[in-house]
N, C-alpha and C positions, 0 to 999 in steps of 0.2 A: 640464383646466381651466376653468376657468371664471372671468366676466365678471358681478360684482351692478352692475347700475346703479342707481343710487336722487337724482328729479328731484324728488320730490313737492312741499316748501317752498322757500322761498331756503338750500335749505340743496343738496347737491352729495355725493353719495356714491360711491365706487365703487371697489370692493375685487381683486383676482385672491388666486382661493382653487383652490389641485390637489386637494385633497379632504382634505385630509391637514391643510394648513400655511398658513396665510393667509400668503401674501408677499408682496402692500403694499395700503397700503387709504391712504383723501385724505376729505378728508371738510373744507367751506368752506364757508362763508355769503359764495353768489352773488350774494346781489338777484333780480334777475331775467335775470341770463345767462348765465340753461344754455344758448342753444342756442351766443353764443359760449366756452364756454368748454369743453362736456364733452367735443365731437370733438376735441382740439389733449391733450385733460387720459387720454382713454382711451387716443390714439399714444403720446401720454410716459408711462402709465406700463406699457403691453409694452415700447416702445422696454427698459427702466430695465429692466425686471426680464428680461430678450432673450428674451421669449415673441412668438414670430410669428404674426399674425392666425391659421393656417390652424391651432395645436397647439392655439387656444379647441375647444372640447369643448358647452357649454351656456354658454344665460346667463340669467344670474337678475333680475328687474327689481323694482323698488315701483311701484308701483297706485294707491297712493293710500290712505285721502284723504289730501285736500291741494291747490297750487291748480292749478287749472286748465293753465295753459297752461307751469305744470313739470311734471306729468303728462303732459302730452302730449308733450312734446319729449323726454322720457325713455321711454316708450314709445312712442315713432313710432320712437325711432336702434332702439332694444330690439330689436322688433320687424323691422326693417330685418335689421340685423345677423343673427339667430336663423335665417331667412326663405331669405336667400341663401345659406345654407351649411344647411342643412336640420337646425340644430339647434336642440334643447329650450328652450327660455325659462320659466321659475320663479317666475310674478306669488305678490312677498307684501303683504301689507298695510303700511301706516305703522306704522300699533298694530303687530303684531303685528312687527316687528324693534325698537322701541323697546322691549315685554314682555320679549322675550327677552334681553336684556341684566341686566335685572335678578333681582338673589341679594334671595332667599323670604325680608321682614324679618322679621323675626322678633315686632316687635311692632304690625303689622297682621298681618288676615288677608284685607282686599284693598289692591291698585293702579287706579290707573285710572291711564292714560296719556293723552296728548294728545295732538296736534298744532294750531295756529292755522290760522283758518277765516280771516280779514281780514274789518276793519271791529265789530273788535274783540272776536269769535264767538270760539269755542274747540267744535274735536272733541276729544270724549271717547268711551272705553268703563273698562266693569269689565272687571278681570280675577282669579283666583282660583288658587291655586296647589293643582296635583292628591300634590304631593311629588315631583314630574318636571320638569312647568315652567307658565307661567302659562299659562292658556289665557281664550279671551276668554268670559263671560258676556252673550248679545245683544247687541245689535250697534251697529255705533261712533253715536255722536246727534252734534247741532250743534245746538248752539244760547250761550249771550251765559253771557260769567262764574257768574251768582247761580243762572242753571239746574242749572253741574253744582253748585254747593255746595249749593242745592235736595234738588237728586236724591239726598242719603252722606247717613248714619245710621251713629253709631261713629267709630271710626278706620280712617288708609287713608295706604297710602305713595299719592303722585302723581310719576312721571317724564313726561318727551317734553318736548317740543321747545314753548318760551316765549319767547314776547318782552317784551319789557320794558317792558309796562302789563299784559300774562296777570302779569307773576313780580310788579309791586308789589298786583295782584285775591290773589291766592296768601295773599301775606307779610302783607298785610289781613283777611285771612281765618284768620291760627293767630292774630295776634293778637288776634281778637274772638273767638275761643275754638276753636274749626276743631279737632277734634282730627290735623293732620295731617301725617304725618313726606315734608318736601318731598326727593325727593334729589337725595345729590352732582351742580354738573350735568354732569362726562363722561359722569355714569352715565345723563346723559335724553339727552346726545349720541345723534339714528338716526345707526348705522355701515352702512353696506354691505361690513360686512365678517359681520356679524349677518347681514346679509341671504345672503350667500352661504353662512352654516351650513344658516341653513332650506332653502334650494332644497338643499344636499348631502346634506342627511337626508330632501328625498323626493323627492330624483332616485333614493338606494337603495332605500328604500321605496317609491314606483310605475316609478321605469324611467324612461328619454329616451322612450318613446313617449305620454306623460300629459300630455305641456307642451309639446303644437304651438304654432309662435311668433302663428297664425293666429287665436289663439283668446284671448287676453288680452284683458280691458279693464280700464280707466282704474274708480278709483272717485271718485264725483262727486258729493259729498251736497252738498242745497238744504233750504233753510230753509221746514219746512214751508205747504203753506201757498200 
C-alpha cells in the first residue's frame, strides 16, 4: 500500500494506491494552509479506507519545483513517515506528474507543462511523446510568461496549474495568434493519483532499495543572476 503526498504549490493532493487500484484521492486548493491540513487529511484518508498506518509499504512525494514552504512541509513529512518505518520514498517532479495525466494530442507534437512561481512568473518544461508517454526535453525553466511564449515555435499543447493571471495571459496569447491548445481544466489538475502511478512503476522497475528516504531532496528554481 502506497501513500502519495503532493504539497508543491497551493494545491494539496493525497492518494492511496495498492499497486492495482487507486483506493482514495483528494486534491484541494489550500493556499498556504498545508501545515494545518496535511496530517489530518492523511489520518482521515487512511481511516476512511480502513487502512492502518502499519499497512503502508511505500511512500511517494512530489519534490517540485514549486513553493518553498509547500515543498518543505510535504517533503519533510513524507521523509519522516518513511524513515520511521524504514520504507521506500519515491520522488517525482511536479511537471512529470502533470505530464503523466495528458493524452497525446493529435494536433500538437509538443506539450508545455507549467506550475506557478509567484510574482507573475511561471515554471515550465517541454515534453514530447515517444509513443508510450511524455518525456521531458531538457531542464525546467523559470521566467515570465513572455519568456515562455518567446521560447516556443509552431503549435503546442499547454497544461498545468495556472493562476487566474496566468490563464489570462495564455488566453491573450491565443487571441493574438499563438498556436496554443489549452488542455481542459480537469486534465490540467496535478493529482497525487498520477504521482502514485509513477511511484509504483519505478518501484517495480528498480526495487524498494533504490529509494531510501534520506536521499530525497526538493527542487527549488531561482531566477538567473
